[in-house]
mmCIF file of the N, C-alpha and C atoms, coordinates in Angstrom:
data_MODEL
# 
_entry.id   MODEL 
# 
loop_
_atom_site.group_PDB 
_atom_site.id 
_atom_site.type_symbol 
_atom_site.label_atom_id 
_atom_site.label_alt_id 
_atom_site.label_comp_id 
_atom_site.label_asym_id 
_atom_site.label_entity_id 
_atom_site.label_seq_id 
_atom_site.pdbx_PDB_ins_code 
_atom_site.Cartn_x 
_atom_site.Cartn_y 
_atom_site.Cartn_z 
_atom_site.occupancy 
_atom_site.B_iso_or_equiv 
_atom_site.pdbx_formal_charge 
_atom_site.auth_seq_id 
_atom_site.auth_comp_id 
_atom_site.auth_asym_id 
_atom_site.auth_atom_id 
_atom_site.pdbx_PDB_model_num 
ATOM 1   N N  . MET A 1 1  ? 7.961  -5.245 -57.453 1.00 0.00 ? 1  MET A N  1 
ATOM 2   C CA . MET A 1 1  ? 9.043  -5.686 -58.340 1.00 0.00 ? 1  MET A CA 1 
ATOM 3   C C  . MET A 1 1  ? 10.104 -4.551 -58.472 1.00 0.00 ? 1  MET A C  1 
ATOM 4   N N  . LYS A 1 2  ? 9.482  -3.328 -58.558 1.00 0.00 ? 2  LYS A N  1 
ATOM 5   C CA . LYS A 1 2  ? 10.447 -2.260 -58.737 1.00 0.00 ? 2  LYS A CA 1 
ATOM 6   C C  . LYS A 1 2  ? 11.137 -1.842 -57.368 1.00 0.00 ? 2  LYS A C  1 
ATOM 7   N N  . ARG A 1 3  ? 10.454 -2.176 -56.166 1.00 0.00 ? 3  ARG A N  1 
ATOM 8   C CA . ARG A 1 3  ? 11.278 -1.974 -55.056 1.00 0.00 ? 3  ARG A CA 1 
ATOM 9   C C  . ARG A 1 3  ? 12.454 -2.933 -54.823 1.00 0.00 ? 3  ARG A C  1 
ATOM 10  N N  . THR A 1 4  ? 12.273 -4.068 -55.389 1.00 0.00 ? 4  THR A N  1 
ATOM 11  C CA . THR A 1 4  ? 13.456 -5.059 -55.356 1.00 0.00 ? 4  THR A CA 1 
ATOM 12  C C  . THR A 1 4  ? 14.505 -4.731 -56.090 1.00 0.00 ? 4  THR A C  1 
ATOM 13  N N  . LEU A 1 5  ? 14.307 -4.107 -57.371 1.00 0.00 ? 5  LEU A N  1 
ATOM 14  C CA . LEU A 1 5  ? 15.350 -3.787 -58.320 1.00 0.00 ? 5  LEU A CA 1 
ATOM 15  C C  . LEU A 1 5  ? 16.027 -2.546 -57.884 1.00 0.00 ? 5  LEU A C  1 
ATOM 16  N N  . LEU A 1 6  ? 15.512 -1.496 -57.288 1.00 0.00 ? 6  LEU A N  1 
ATOM 17  C CA . LEU A 1 6  ? 16.048 -0.299 -56.809 1.00 0.00 ? 6  LEU A CA 1 
ATOM 18  C C  . LEU A 1 6  ? 17.361 -0.637 -55.932 1.00 0.00 ? 6  LEU A C  1 
ATOM 19  N N  . PRO A 1 7  ? 17.115 -1.177 -54.753 1.00 0.00 ? 7  PRO A N  1 
ATOM 20  C CA . PRO A 1 7  ? 18.403 -1.454 -54.002 1.00 0.00 ? 7  PRO A CA 1 
ATOM 21  C C  . PRO A 1 7  ? 19.526 -2.167 -54.732 1.00 0.00 ? 7  PRO A C  1 
ATOM 22  N N  . LEU A 1 8  ? 19.106 -3.091 -55.611 1.00 0.00 ? 8  LEU A N  1 
ATOM 23  C CA . LEU A 1 8  ? 20.121 -4.042 -56.420 1.00 0.00 ? 8  LEU A CA 1 
ATOM 24  C C  . LEU A 1 8  ? 20.895 -2.994 -57.329 1.00 0.00 ? 8  LEU A C  1 
ATOM 25  N N  . ALA A 1 9  ? 20.059 -2.133 -57.933 1.00 0.00 ? 9  ALA A N  1 
ATOM 26  C CA . ALA A 1 9  ? 20.691 -1.296 -58.932 1.00 0.00 ? 9  ALA A CA 1 
ATOM 27  C C  . ALA A 1 9  ? 21.539 -0.085 -58.262 1.00 0.00 ? 9  ALA A C  1 
ATOM 28  N N  . LEU A 1 10 ? 21.190 0.240  -57.059 1.00 0.00 ? 10 LEU A N  1 
ATOM 29  C CA . LEU A 1 10 ? 22.009 1.235  -56.341 1.00 0.00 ? 10 LEU A CA 1 
ATOM 30  C C  . LEU A 1 10 ? 23.397 0.609  -55.919 1.00 0.00 ? 10 LEU A C  1 
ATOM 31  N N  . ALA A 1 11 ? 23.162 -0.732 -55.372 1.00 0.00 ? 11 ALA A N  1 
ATOM 32  C CA . ALA A 1 11 ? 24.375 -1.492 -55.175 1.00 0.00 ? 11 ALA A CA 1 
ATOM 33  C C  . ALA A 1 11 ? 25.211 -1.641 -56.062 1.00 0.00 ? 11 ALA A C  1 
ATOM 34  N N  . THR A 1 12 ? 24.802 -2.024 -57.168 1.00 0.00 ? 12 THR A N  1 
ATOM 35  C CA . THR A 1 12 ? 25.587 -2.214 -58.466 1.00 0.00 ? 12 THR A CA 1 
ATOM 36  C C  . THR A 1 12 ? 26.330 -0.981 -58.917 1.00 0.00 ? 12 THR A C  1 
ATOM 37  N N  . THR A 1 13 ? 25.735 0.020  -58.804 1.00 0.00 ? 13 THR A N  1 
ATOM 38  C CA . THR A 1 13 ? 26.211 1.499  -59.227 1.00 0.00 ? 13 THR A CA 1 
ATOM 39  C C  . THR A 1 13 ? 27.333 1.744  -58.171 1.00 0.00 ? 13 THR A C  1 
ATOM 40  N N  . ALA A 1 14 ? 27.176 1.505  -56.956 1.00 0.00 ? 14 ALA A N  1 
ATOM 41  C CA . ALA A 1 14 ? 28.150 1.908  -55.886 1.00 0.00 ? 14 ALA A CA 1 
ATOM 42  C C  . ALA A 1 14 ? 29.287 1.078  -56.119 1.00 0.00 ? 14 ALA A C  1 
ATOM 43  N N  . LEU A 1 15 ? 29.256 -0.224 -56.299 1.00 0.00 ? 15 LEU A N  1 
ATOM 44  C CA . LEU A 1 15 ? 30.280 -1.204 -56.454 1.00 0.00 ? 15 LEU A CA 1 
ATOM 45  C C  . LEU A 1 15 ? 31.167 -0.840 -57.645 1.00 0.00 ? 15 LEU A C  1 
ATOM 46  N N  . VAL A 1 16 ? 30.594 -0.493 -58.922 1.00 0.00 ? 16 VAL A N  1 
ATOM 47  C CA . VAL A 1 16 ? 31.193 -0.010 -60.067 1.00 0.00 ? 16 VAL A CA 1 
ATOM 48  C C  . VAL A 1 16 ? 31.899 1.349  -59.782 1.00 0.00 ? 16 VAL A C  1 
ATOM 49  N N  . ALA A 1 17 ? 31.402 2.174  -59.220 1.00 0.00 ? 17 ALA A N  1 
ATOM 50  C CA . ALA A 1 17 ? 31.963 3.655  -58.943 1.00 0.00 ? 17 ALA A CA 1 
ATOM 51  C C  . ALA A 1 17 ? 33.103 3.349  -57.988 1.00 0.00 ? 17 ALA A C  1 
ATOM 52  N N  . THR A 1 18 ? 33.075 2.477  -57.035 1.00 0.00 ? 18 THR A N  1 
ATOM 53  C CA . THR A 1 18 ? 34.161 2.292  -56.094 1.00 0.00 ? 18 THR A CA 1 
ATOM 54  C C  . THR A 1 18 ? 35.308 1.590  -56.762 1.00 0.00 ? 18 THR A C  1 
ATOM 55  N N  . THR A 1 19 ? 34.953 0.689  -57.593 1.00 0.00 ? 19 THR A N  1 
ATOM 56  C CA . THR A 1 19 ? 35.947 -0.007 -58.401 1.00 0.00 ? 19 THR A CA 1 
ATOM 57  C C  . THR A 1 19 ? 36.684 0.901  -59.275 1.00 0.00 ? 19 THR A C  1 
ATOM 58  N N  . ALA A 1 20 ? 36.110 1.687  -60.073 1.00 0.00 ? 20 ALA A N  1 
ATOM 59  C CA . ALA A 1 20 ? 36.630 2.689  -60.892 1.00 0.00 ? 20 ALA A CA 1 
ATOM 60  C C  . ALA A 1 20 ? 37.534 3.661  -60.186 1.00 0.00 ? 20 ALA A C  1 
ATOM 61  N N  . TYR A 1 21 ? 37.081 4.058  -58.958 1.00 0.00 ? 21 TYR A N  1 
ATOM 62  C CA . TYR A 1 21 ? 37.819 5.020  -58.134 1.00 0.00 ? 21 TYR A CA 1 
ATOM 63  C C  . TYR A 1 21 ? 39.040 4.388  -57.707 1.00 0.00 ? 21 TYR A C  1 
ATOM 64  N N  . ALA A 1 22 ? 39.021 3.072  -57.358 1.00 0.00 ? 22 ALA A N  1 
ATOM 65  C CA . ALA A 1 22 ? 40.149 2.431  -56.769 1.00 0.00 ? 22 ALA A CA 1 
ATOM 66  C C  . ALA A 1 22 ? 41.289 1.981  -57.532 1.00 0.00 ? 22 ALA A C  1 
ATOM 67  N N  . SER A 1 23 ? 40.968 2.080  -58.973 1.00 0.00 ? 23 SER A N  1 
ATOM 68  C CA . SER A 1 23 ? 42.197 1.485  -59.935 1.00 0.00 ? 23 SER A CA 1 
ATOM 69  C C  . SER A 1 23 ? 43.238 2.585  -60.048 1.00 0.00 ? 23 SER A C  1 
ATOM 70  N N  . ASP A 1 24 ? 44.409 2.203  -60.347 1.00 0.00 ? 24 ASP A N  1 
ATOM 71  C CA . ASP A 1 24 ? 45.424 2.915  -60.327 1.00 0.00 ? 24 ASP A CA 1 
ATOM 72  C C  . ASP A 1 24 ? 45.408 3.744  -61.752 1.00 0.00 ? 24 ASP A C  1 
ATOM 73  N N  . VAL A 1 25 ? 46.031 4.854  -61.685 1.00 0.00 ? 25 VAL A N  1 
ATOM 74  C CA . VAL A 1 25 ? 46.073 5.779  -62.922 1.00 0.00 ? 25 VAL A CA 1 
ATOM 75  C C  . VAL A 1 25 ? 47.579 6.099  -63.292 1.00 0.00 ? 25 VAL A C  1 
ATOM 76  N N  . THR A 1 26 ? 47.948 6.240  -64.412 1.00 0.00 ? 26 THR A N  1 
ATOM 77  C CA . THR A 1 26 ? 49.245 6.524  -65.018 1.00 0.00 ? 26 THR A CA 1 
ATOM 78  C C  . THR A 1 26 ? 49.223 7.946  -65.616 1.00 0.00 ? 26 THR A C  1 
ATOM 79  N N  . LEU A 1 27 ? 49.840 8.858  -65.277 1.00 0.00 ? 27 LEU A N  1 
ATOM 80  C CA . LEU A 1 27 ? 50.010 10.074 -66.036 1.00 0.00 ? 27 LEU A CA 1 
ATOM 81  C C  . LEU A 1 27 ? 51.199 10.300 -66.695 1.00 0.00 ? 27 LEU A C  1 
ATOM 82  N N  . THR A 1 28 ? 51.385 10.580 -68.006 1.00 0.00 ? 28 THR A N  1 
ATOM 83  C CA . THR A 1 28 ? 52.463 10.954 -68.652 1.00 0.00 ? 28 THR A CA 1 
ATOM 84  C C  . THR A 1 28 ? 52.724 12.450 -68.916 1.00 0.00 ? 28 THR A C  1 
ATOM 85  N N  . ILE A 1 29 ? 53.769 12.933 -68.458 1.00 0.00 ? 29 ILE A N  1 
ATOM 86  C CA . ILE A 1 29 ? 54.176 14.260 -68.571 1.00 0.00 ? 29 ILE A CA 1 
ATOM 87  C C  . ILE A 1 29 ? 55.167 14.363 -69.593 1.00 0.00 ? 29 ILE A C  1 
ATOM 88  N N  . GLU A 1 30 ? 54.998 15.059 -70.824 1.00 0.00 ? 30 GLU A N  1 
ATOM 89  C CA . GLU A 1 30 ? 55.991 15.271 -71.839 1.00 0.00 ? 30 GLU A CA 1 
ATOM 90  C C  . GLU A 1 30 ? 56.530 16.632 -71.959 1.00 0.00 ? 30 GLU A C  1 
ATOM 91  N N  . SER A 1 31 ? 57.719 16.750 -72.109 1.00 0.00 ? 31 SER A N  1 
ATOM 92  C CA . SER A 1 31 ? 58.434 18.098 -72.016 1.00 0.00 ? 31 SER A CA 1 
ATOM 93  C C  . SER A 1 31 ? 59.682 18.103 -73.025 1.00 0.00 ? 31 SER A C  1 
ATOM 94  N N  . TRP A 1 32 ? 60.043 19.169 -73.444 1.00 0.00 ? 32 TRP A N  1 
ATOM 95  C CA . TRP A 1 32 ? 61.201 19.540 -74.248 1.00 0.00 ? 32 TRP A CA 1 
ATOM 96  C C  . TRP A 1 32 ? 62.476 19.630 -73.311 1.00 0.00 ? 32 TRP A C  1 
ATOM 97  N N  . ARG A 1 33 ? 62.313 19.757 -72.134 1.00 0.00 ? 33 ARG A N  1 
ATOM 98  C CA . ARG A 1 33 ? 63.221 20.036 -71.154 1.00 0.00 ? 33 ARG A CA 1 
ATOM 99  C C  . ARG A 1 33 ? 63.959 18.697 -70.603 1.00 0.00 ? 33 ARG A C  1 
ATOM 100 N N  . ASN A 1 34 ? 64.710 18.102 -71.498 1.00 0.00 ? 34 ASN A N  1 
ATOM 101 C CA . ASN A 1 34 ? 65.291 16.713 -71.087 1.00 0.00 ? 34 ASN A CA 1 
ATOM 102 C C  . ASN A 1 34 ? 66.379 17.063 -69.933 1.00 0.00 ? 34 ASN A C  1 
ATOM 103 N N  . ASP A 1 35 ? 66.880 18.218 -69.765 1.00 0.00 ? 35 ASP A N  1 
ATOM 104 C CA . ASP A 1 35 ? 67.914 18.450 -68.477 1.00 0.00 ? 35 ASP A CA 1 
ATOM 105 C C  . ASP A 1 35 ? 67.152 18.349 -67.272 1.00 0.00 ? 35 ASP A C  1 
ATOM 106 N N  . ASP A 1 36 ? 65.862 18.282 -67.145 1.00 0.00 ? 36 ASP A N  1 
ATOM 107 C CA . ASP A 1 36 ? 65.134 18.287 -65.861 1.00 0.00 ? 36 ASP A CA 1 
ATOM 108 C C  . ASP A 1 36 ? 64.776 16.814 -65.508 1.00 0.00 ? 36 ASP A C  1 
ATOM 109 N N  . LEU A 1 37 ? 65.352 15.809 -66.308 1.00 0.00 ? 37 LEU A N  1 
ATOM 110 C CA . LEU A 1 37 ? 64.952 14.393 -66.000 1.00 0.00 ? 37 LEU A CA 1 
ATOM 111 C C  . LEU A 1 37 ? 65.216 13.983 -64.626 1.00 0.00 ? 37 LEU A C  1 
ATOM 112 N N  . LYS A 1 38 ? 66.523 14.229 -64.091 1.00 0.00 ? 38 LYS A N  1 
ATOM 113 C CA . LYS A 1 38 ? 66.689 13.751 -62.782 1.00 0.00 ? 38 LYS A CA 1 
ATOM 114 C C  . LYS A 1 38 ? 66.038 14.530 -61.692 1.00 0.00 ? 38 LYS A C  1 
ATOM 115 N N  . LEU A 1 39 ? 65.717 15.722 -61.866 1.00 0.00 ? 39 LEU A N  1 
ATOM 116 C CA . LEU A 1 39 ? 64.806 16.408 -60.987 1.00 0.00 ? 39 LEU A CA 1 
ATOM 117 C C  . LEU A 1 39 ? 63.482 15.857 -60.770 1.00 0.00 ? 39 LEU A C  1 
ATOM 118 N N  . TRP A 1 40 ? 62.899 15.424 -62.054 1.00 0.00 ? 40 TRP A N  1 
ATOM 119 C CA . TRP A 1 40 ? 61.548 14.837 -61.989 1.00 0.00 ? 40 TRP A CA 1 
ATOM 120 C C  . TRP A 1 40 ? 61.672 13.542 -61.348 1.00 0.00 ? 40 TRP A C  1 
ATOM 121 N N  . GLN A 1 41 ? 62.751 12.779 -61.726 1.00 0.00 ? 41 GLN A N  1 
ATOM 122 C CA . GLN A 1 41 ? 62.767 11.354 -61.313 1.00 0.00 ? 41 GLN A CA 1 
ATOM 123 C C  . GLN A 1 41 ? 63.071 11.302 -59.717 1.00 0.00 ? 41 GLN A C  1 
ATOM 124 N N  . ASN A 1 42 ? 63.961 12.172 -59.193 1.00 0.00 ? 42 ASN A N  1 
ATOM 125 C CA . ASN A 1 42 ? 64.399 12.054 -58.024 1.00 0.00 ? 42 ASN A CA 1 
ATOM 126 C C  . ASN A 1 42 ? 63.668 12.816 -56.976 1.00 0.00 ? 42 ASN A C  1 
ATOM 127 N N  . GLU A 1 43 ? 63.087 14.022 -57.312 1.00 0.00 ? 43 GLU A N  1 
ATOM 128 C CA . GLU A 1 43 ? 62.274 14.707 -56.254 1.00 0.00 ? 43 GLU A CA 1 
ATOM 129 C C  . GLU A 1 43 ? 60.821 15.012 -56.526 1.00 0.00 ? 43 GLU A C  1 
ATOM 130 N N  . ILE A 1 44 ? 60.539 15.384 -57.838 1.00 0.00 ? 44 ILE A N  1 
ATOM 131 C CA . ILE A 1 44 ? 59.170 15.883 -58.043 1.00 0.00 ? 44 ILE A CA 1 
ATOM 132 C C  . ILE A 1 44 ? 58.146 14.815 -58.081 1.00 0.00 ? 44 ILE A C  1 
ATOM 133 N N  . ILE A 1 45 ? 58.370 13.685 -58.773 1.00 0.00 ? 45 ILE A N  1 
ATOM 134 C CA . ILE A 1 45 ? 57.503 12.486 -59.023 1.00 0.00 ? 45 ILE A CA 1 
ATOM 135 C C  . ILE A 1 45 ? 57.504 11.712 -57.673 1.00 0.00 ? 45 ILE A C  1 
ATOM 136 N N  . PRO A 1 46 ? 58.560 11.318 -56.842 1.00 0.00 ? 46 PRO A N  1 
ATOM 137 C CA . PRO A 1 46 ? 58.424 10.723 -55.656 1.00 0.00 ? 46 PRO A CA 1 
ATOM 138 C C  . PRO A 1 46 ? 57.572 11.430 -54.531 1.00 0.00 ? 46 PRO A C  1 
ATOM 139 N N  . ALA A 1 47 ? 57.734 12.931 -54.629 1.00 0.00 ? 47 ALA A N  1 
ATOM 140 C CA . ALA A 1 47 ? 56.939 13.647 -53.612 1.00 0.00 ? 47 ALA A CA 1 
ATOM 141 C C  . ALA A 1 47 ? 55.448 13.668 -54.031 1.00 0.00 ? 47 ALA A C  1 
ATOM 142 N N  . PHE A 1 48 ? 55.183 13.641 -55.345 1.00 0.00 ? 48 PHE A N  1 
ATOM 143 C CA . PHE A 1 48 ? 53.774 13.873 -55.812 1.00 0.00 ? 48 PHE A CA 1 
ATOM 144 C C  . PHE A 1 48 ? 53.211 12.302 -55.526 1.00 0.00 ? 48 PHE A C  1 
ATOM 145 N N  . GLU A 1 49 ? 53.894 11.283 -55.900 1.00 0.00 ? 49 GLU A N  1 
ATOM 146 C CA . GLU A 1 49 ? 53.268 9.973  -55.724 1.00 0.00 ? 49 GLU A CA 1 
ATOM 147 C C  . GLU A 1 49 ? 53.043 9.549  -54.154 1.00 0.00 ? 49 GLU A C  1 
ATOM 148 N N  . ALA A 1 50 ? 53.915 10.021 -53.293 1.00 0.00 ? 50 ALA A N  1 
ATOM 149 C CA . ALA A 1 50 ? 53.743 9.709  -51.761 1.00 0.00 ? 50 ALA A CA 1 
ATOM 150 C C  . ALA A 1 50 ? 52.492 10.479 -51.322 1.00 0.00 ? 50 ALA A C  1 
ATOM 151 N N  . LYS A 1 51 ? 52.118 11.733 -51.881 1.00 0.00 ? 51 LYS A N  1 
ATOM 152 C CA . LYS A 1 51 ? 50.903 12.254 -51.261 1.00 0.00 ? 51 LYS A CA 1 
ATOM 153 C C  . LYS A 1 51 ? 49.697 11.880 -52.157 1.00 0.00 ? 51 LYS A C  1 
ATOM 154 N N  . ASN A 1 52 ? 49.785 11.174 -53.335 1.00 0.00 ? 52 ASN A N  1 
ATOM 155 C CA . ASN A 1 52 ? 48.820 10.666 -54.167 1.00 0.00 ? 52 ASN A CA 1 
ATOM 156 C C  . ASN A 1 52 ? 48.882 9.251  -54.428 1.00 0.00 ? 52 ASN A C  1 
ATOM 157 N N  . PRO A 1 53 ? 48.606 8.397  -53.603 1.00 0.00 ? 53 PRO A N  1 
ATOM 158 C CA . PRO A 1 53 ? 48.619 6.836  -53.838 1.00 0.00 ? 53 PRO A CA 1 
ATOM 159 C C  . PRO A 1 53 ? 47.619 6.582  -54.937 1.00 0.00 ? 53 PRO A C  1 
ATOM 160 N N  . GLY A 1 54 ? 48.123 5.684  -55.831 1.00 0.00 ? 54 GLY A N  1 
ATOM 161 C CA . GLY A 1 54 ? 47.208 5.172  -56.798 1.00 0.00 ? 54 GLY A CA 1 
ATOM 162 C C  . GLY A 1 54 ? 47.430 5.972  -58.135 1.00 0.00 ? 54 GLY A C  1 
ATOM 163 N N  . ILE A 1 55 ? 48.306 7.116  -58.080 1.00 0.00 ? 55 ILE A N  1 
ATOM 164 C CA . ILE A 1 55 ? 48.659 7.821  -59.299 1.00 0.00 ? 55 ILE A CA 1 
ATOM 165 C C  . ILE A 1 55 ? 50.151 7.784  -59.555 1.00 0.00 ? 55 ILE A C  1 
ATOM 166 N N  . LYS A 1 56 ? 50.462 7.098  -60.726 1.00 0.00 ? 56 LYS A N  1 
ATOM 167 C CA . LYS A 1 56 ? 51.779 6.878  -61.234 1.00 0.00 ? 56 LYS A CA 1 
ATOM 168 C C  . LYS A 1 56 ? 52.094 7.944  -62.117 1.00 0.00 ? 56 LYS A C  1 
ATOM 169 N N  . VAL A 1 57 ? 53.395 8.607  -62.146 1.00 0.00 ? 57 VAL A N  1 
ATOM 170 C CA . VAL A 1 57 ? 53.818 9.572  -63.190 1.00 0.00 ? 57 VAL A CA 1 
ATOM 171 C C  . VAL A 1 57 ? 54.974 9.120  -63.741 1.00 0.00 ? 57 VAL A C  1 
ATOM 172 N N  . ASN A 1 58 ? 54.871 9.319  -65.334 1.00 0.00 ? 58 ASN A N  1 
ATOM 173 C CA . ASN A 1 58 ? 55.961 9.092  -66.233 1.00 0.00 ? 58 ASN A CA 1 
ATOM 174 C C  . ASN A 1 58 ? 56.290 10.451 -66.634 1.00 0.00 ? 58 ASN A C  1 
ATOM 175 N N  . PHE A 1 59 ? 57.664 10.793 -66.644 1.00 0.00 ? 59 PHE A N  1 
ATOM 176 C CA . PHE A 1 59 ? 58.079 11.943 -67.328 1.00 0.00 ? 59 PHE A CA 1 
ATOM 177 C C  . PHE A 1 59 ? 59.028 11.576 -68.522 1.00 0.00 ? 59 PHE A C  1 
ATOM 178 N N  . THR A 1 60 ? 58.478 12.068 -69.633 1.00 0.00 ? 60 THR A N  1 
ATOM 179 C CA . THR A 1 60 ? 59.141 11.665 -70.864 1.00 0.00 ? 60 THR A CA 1 
ATOM 180 C C  . THR A 1 60 ? 59.649 12.866 -71.647 1.00 0.00 ? 60 THR A C  1 
ATOM 181 N N  . PRO A 1 61 ? 60.857 13.301 -71.427 1.00 0.00 ? 61 PRO A N  1 
ATOM 182 C CA . PRO A 1 61 ? 61.308 14.469 -72.120 1.00 0.00 ? 61 PRO A CA 1 
ATOM 183 C C  . PRO A 1 61 ? 61.901 14.047 -73.452 1.00 0.00 ? 61 PRO A C  1 
ATOM 184 N N  . SER A 1 62 ? 61.956 14.964 -74.385 1.00 0.00 ? 62 SER A N  1 
ATOM 185 C CA . SER A 1 62 ? 62.495 14.802 -75.722 1.00 0.00 ? 62 SER A CA 1 
ATOM 186 C C  . SER A 1 62 ? 63.315 15.824 -76.152 1.00 0.00 ? 62 SER A C  1 
ATOM 187 N N  . ALA A 1 63 ? 64.177 15.639 -76.931 1.00 0.00 ? 63 ALA A N  1 
ATOM 188 C CA . ALA A 1 63 ? 65.337 16.652 -77.352 1.00 0.00 ? 63 ALA A CA 1 
ATOM 189 C C  . ALA A 1 63 ? 64.669 17.845 -77.908 1.00 0.00 ? 63 ALA A C  1 
ATOM 190 N N  . PRO A 1 64 ? 64.961 19.063 -77.620 1.00 0.00 ? 64 PRO A N  1 
ATOM 191 C CA . PRO A 1 64 ? 64.404 20.061 -78.425 1.00 0.00 ? 64 PRO A CA 1 
ATOM 192 C C  . PRO A 1 64 ? 64.716 20.010 -79.871 1.00 0.00 ? 64 PRO A C  1 
ATOM 193 N N  . ALA A 1 65 ? 63.865 20.495 -80.744 1.00 0.00 ? 65 ALA A N  1 
ATOM 194 C CA . ALA A 1 65 ? 64.041 20.631 -82.178 1.00 0.00 ? 65 ALA A CA 1 
ATOM 195 C C  . ALA A 1 65 ? 64.940 21.801 -82.475 1.00 0.00 ? 65 ALA A C  1 
# 
């Protein structure tokens, strides 16, 4: 009985790990430098996302206090 459950447990663990790894992730970068919004949107984020598929980046600047 134990020999039958071990391969099933390993297969289930591998499936869950693969599914978790394959899901997309969104990162949010907050900054007080709202002057950099166009730089992030036009250059930095597209370059990063091109090299890191599955990772989406949101840049959310806020006005300095």
